N, C-alpha and C positions, 0 to 999 in steps of 0.2 A: 511231413512224410518221413518215414524211417529210411534214410538213405542206405544205411548198412544192410538193412533187410532187402531192399530192392536190388542191391548189387551182389547179393550172396547167391551164387550159382554153384551147382554141383560141378566138380571137375569134368572136363570134356577132353577126351583124347584126340590128338591130331590138331590140325589147324582150322581156323574158321573158313567158311566158303569164300570164294572169290574167283576172279578171272585168271586164266592161265598166263596171260601176259600182264604187263604193267597196268595197274588200275586206271591211271590217268589216260593212257593210250586207249584203253578199252572204252572209257567214258567219251573220249573224243570220237571214236568210231560209232558209238551208240547214238550220240546226240549231235555231233558236229562240233567243230572247234568253237563256235560262237555260243554254244548252249551247254557249257560244262556244269552249270548249276543244276539244270534238269537231269543231266547225266548222273550227278551225285545222288539225287533223289531216286533215280531209276536203279542205281547200284544198290541202294538200300532195299528197294522192292525185290530185286533179284536175289540178293545174297543175305539180307538180314541186317542186324544191328552192328555186327563186326564184320568188316570186309578185309580179307587178306590178299596181298599181292607181293611181288618181288620188284624192287627197284634196283637194278644191277645186283650186287651181292647182298643187299640189305633186305631184311624183313620189314614189310610195311603193313600197318594195321589202321584202318579207318574206323573210328568209333562214332556211331551215329545215334546212340541212345543218350538222353539227357543225364541219366545216372552215371553212365560211363564217363562222360565228359566231366562231371562233378568230381568223380574219383581222381581223374588226372589233375584237374586244376586246383582242387581243394583238399580232399581226403588224404591223398598220397602225393601231394604236390612236390615234396622234397625229393622224390625219386625221378622227377621229370624236369629236364632242362630244355632250353630253346634249341641247342644243338645245331646240327648241320642244316636244318630246315630254314635257318635264317642267314645262311652264308651270302646269298645275293643281297639281302638288305644291308649286311655288314660292309659291302663294297661302298655303299653310300653313307651309312650312318656310323660306321665304326662300331665301337662297343658302348653305346648309350644304354639307357634303361630298357629299351625295347629288345635289344639284341644280346645283352650281356648275361652272364650266369655267375653263380658262386659268390665269393666274397666281394668281387667288384660290384655286382648287382646289389648286394645287401648294403654296401657302403653308399652307393649312389641313391638308393631308395631312402635310406636313413637321412641323407643330406637334403633331398629334394621334397619328400612328401609333406613336411610341415608347411610348405609354401604353395601347396596345391589342394588344400582342404576347401570345402564349399565356402567357408567364411573368407579364406584368403582370396578366393577367386572373385569375390564381390568387389575387390579393389579395381577390377577391370570392367565393371558394369557400365560406367559412363562412357568409357572408350568404345565399348561395343555399340551402345545406342547411338553415339555420334557417328560412327562409321556406317551404321545401317541408314541413318538419316541422309548421309551423303549419297548412298545408293538410291534411296527413294527420291531424292531431288533429281537424279538422272532419269528415273522412271517417270517423273512428272513431264519432263521434256518428251520422252518417248510416247507418253499417252497423248500429249497435244498433237504430236505428229502422226498418230495412229501407227506407230512402228511395232514390229514384231521382234521380240527379244529372244535370244538363246539363253534360257534360264540356267543351263548347266554352266555356261561361261560367266553369267552374272553371279552365280553362287561361288564360283571359283575366285573371281575378283574380290568378292566380299570377304570370304574367309582368309584369303591371302592378305588382304588389307588389315584385317583384325589381328591375325597372328603376327604380322610384320610390325604393326604398331605396338602390340603387347610385348613382343620380344625385343625389338630394337628401337622403338619410337620412330619407326620408318615405314611409310606406306609402300609396300611392294606390289599392291594390287591396283592402286589408283591409276598409275601410269606405267607403261612398259619399262622394265629395267633389265639390265643384263643378268643380275642375280635372280630376279623373279623368273625370267625366262629359263635360265639354267636349271633352277629347282624344278620347274614344271616338267621340263624334258627329262631330267635325271630320274624323277619319280616315275615317269612313264616308262623308262627303260627297264626298271627293276622287274616288273612282272614278266616282261619278255625274256629277261635273263633267267628268271626262275624256271621258265618253261624249257630252257636249254642250258642247264647249269654246268655241263661237262665240257663246253666249248671253251678252250683257254682264252682268257682275256688278253694275253699277249699277242694273239693273232691280230694283224692289222686290218680288221674288218671295219667298214665305215661306221657301223653302230658303236663299236668299241672305241674308236678314235673320238667320236662325237661325245660319248659319255665321259671320256677322260678330259675333254675340253670343258664340258659342263662342270665336272667335279673341280677342276682347277678354278673356274670362276666362282663356284660356291665357296670353296675354301678361302679364296682371297677375300670375298665379302665378309664371311664370318670372322676370320682372323682380324680383319680391319675393324669390325664392330667390337671385338673383344679388346683390342688395343684402345679404341676410343672409350670403351667402358672403364678401363683401368685408369685412363687419364681423367675421366669425369665420372666418378663413382656415385654421384648424387642423382643420376637420371632414374626416373621411376619406370622401370620395365623389368621383365623377367630376367634379362641378361644381367642387369645390375644386382638383382637378388642372388643369382647363381655365383656372381663374382665374390660375393660377401660370405656365402655359407661356409661353415666350418664343421667338420665331423665332431660330434659330441664325444667320441671315443678317442680320437687321435689329435683333434685340434687342427687338422689339415683341411685345406680347401681343394679346389680342382685346378689342375694345370690346364694350359691352353688347349691341349689336345682333347682332354676329357670334356672341357667346356664345349669345344667344337662339336663333339659327338652328341652331347646332350642337347645342344641348340638345334641341330638338324633333326634330331629325333622328335623334339617337341614341335618343330615346324611341320614335320611330316604328319604327326598325329593331329595337329590343329588346322591343317589345310585341306587336303583332298578328302579325307573321310567325312569331315563335317559338311563340306560342299556337296558331296554325293548324297548325303542324307537329306539335305535341304532340297536338292533337285527332286529326289524321289518323293519327298513330302508334297511338293507342289503338284507333281504328277498325280498322286493319289487323291489329293484334295480336289483337283479338277475333275476327276472321275467320280467323286462323291460330293456333289455340290452341297448336300445337306450338312456334311461335316464342315465344309468351308464356311458356310453361313453361320454355323454354330460357333466356329472359331472367331469369325469376324464380330459376331454379337458380343462374345466375351471381351474382345479387344476394345469395343466401344464402351463397355461397362468399366473396364479396368484402366484404360488410357484415355481420360477425358480430353476432348479436343485434339486427339491425336498426339498427345505429348510423348516424348521419348520414354521408353520403358526404363524402369529403375529397379534396383534391388528390392525395394518394398513391394513391387508388383509381382514378383516371382510366385509367391504363395497363392496369389489370386488368379493367376493365369493357369488354372488347373486343367481345363479342357485342352488348351494349347499344349501343355506338357503331355497329355494323353495322346495327342496327335503325334508328337515327337516320338514317344515310346512305341506306338504302333508302327510308325514308319521304320524305326530301328529294328522292330521285330521282323517285318517283312523283308527289309533290305538291310541286314546288319552290316556295319562298316567293314568288318573282316569276316568274310564268308567261311574261311578255312583257317585253322590254327595248326601249328606244327610243334611237336615235342619229340624228345628222345628220352627213353628211360635208362637211368644209370644202372639199376639192378633189375633182375627178373621180377615180373609182376604177374598177377592173375586177374583177368577182367572177363566178366561174363562166363566164367568157367574155363576160359582158354588161357594157356600159358603164353605170356608175352616175353620173349627172350630179351636179355639186356641189350641196350643200344639199338633197339628197333626204332624205326620211324613211325610215329603215332600222329595221325591226322584227326582233328576234331572239327566239327562243322556247326557253328552257331546257326547257319542258314537252315540246316536240317533240324537242329534242336528246336528252333522256333516254329517248326511245322509238325511237331510231334502231336499226333491226334489225341493222346492221353491228356494233354494239357492245353491244346489249341484246336478246338473243334472248328471245322470249316476254315482251315488255317490260311488259305489264300485270300479270304475275305478281309477287307480293310474295315476294322471296327475299333475305334479308339476307346470305346466303353470297356474293352477288355482290361483296361488299366484304371478302372474305377477302384476306389479303396477296398471294397469288399472282395472284388475279383482278385486283386493283387494279394490280399491277405490269405486267400484260399489256395493260392498256387505256390508250389515250392520255388525258391529263388533260382535253383539251377535250371529251371525251364526257360529262363530269360537271361541271356548272357551277351548283350550287344558289345560290352566292353570287356569281355572275358570274365574271370571270376577268381577269387582267392587272393593270395598275396600279390599276384602280378596283374591285378585288375588295372585297367588304364588309368594312369595318374591324372590325365586331363579330362576325365569324364564330366566333372562339374563345370569346367570351362565350356566344353562343347554343348552341354545341355542348356546352359544359360544363353549362349549365343544363338542356338536354334530357336528357343522359345521367344526370344526378343525378335528375331528376324521374321518369324511367322506372324506374331501378333502385330508388330508395327506395320508390316506390309499389308496384311489383310485389313487393317483399319482403313487404309487409304485407297487400296486398289482391288479391282477384280482382275483375275488372271485366267485367261481362256486359252486352252491348247489349240493351236492351228497348224496342221489339220488335226481334228479330233480322232486320234488313232491310238491303238494299243502299241506300247513300246516295250520291247523285250529287255531282258537283263542278261549281261554277260559277265563272267568272272575274269578280271584282269587286275589282280591286286585287290582293288575294291570292286564292288558290284556296280557296273557301269551300264547306262542305257545304250541300247544298240543303235539308236538314232537320236539326234538332238531333240531336246524338249523345247519347242518353239511356242511362245505364248504371246497373245495380244494383251497389252496392259491398258486398262481404262480406269479412270477415277470413279470411286463409289459416289 
């Protein structure tokens, strides 16, 4: 599709339509605080593909058409920075790849990207399979006892174990640890902070004090790991890799503070977002048993005798990957993205003044009727080779797009494919009670109630 043609609109005088008060307050009133996702969809129905509002003194534009999102993330990406929309995340992550801009971001991307290619990620294939096997051994015990498991917690433990072992050679999810608990609570605080960003953190509120305590525990753990990594540089993990990298242009590596920021950024990217996607995948598969059986049949063909998945199996687990992609479409890891434009721009015929707040929504893009008919229906066949080839890439952006596409996407995709295939080979998972679970936006897209499932051996 000709992107430039689809984004070429005649100039329009004035501002785009939108609510008189803050857009997000309007959404909360329209749909209730627990259903902001549906509120965003309703805002599009009410106001169109570009929605204008004021946030304090700032102009705010929500862009809800795939071509507009592509313009910001790819075509004119040099004009758009992360900006103040990431201030809350910076409280926890500092200036890592996710939150930095300008020369710092370019340097860090240049340093780190060679170590996160699909081929480089395969080095962690055996670690992933081994960690999943440990989880499935626990599930064997649960099946024998006819126990019901909280799948969201199970997936959180799994992904925390995998990223902890990959990053530090230390299992943070297997047993409760102070650092793992602190990270879990600190990540949960950030969406709440983003909803009230103007309350000064120096106010001695209980939530502020608790976050400060968690941050202190996280920093101690990470700096201890950095020190241990410098003493023992031959450990095979992500941290050891980052300790050794040197900038091809300057020959310099990262100091401890920058290492700390990148470590927690990678931990965040590899923990909660992957766990939520796995949870939603099991929920969708349970509501579409024909898809679960097709996935299980593929696992039986590809993984003889239930052997752990390996890098050689990835290309053959094609339907499993389609299930992952369709889950990411319906419940993208990041429902909303934020940017600020350095210079004035024009989108959809409207003038976007410099330093406006610009919000993008993969959640809405993935429901655009032009590219996703019957968008709420779970259908992994949407990601068959012919369907993918016929669809523009900007219609599917679960990991964003352009130069700032998520660095860890290959790691996350392999992890999810392995988890679904290995678990489905051995177990049936049945939701109890069998009920519809809603979705709420709180940083990631979270279920409104726990996903409880009965685990039985196949």
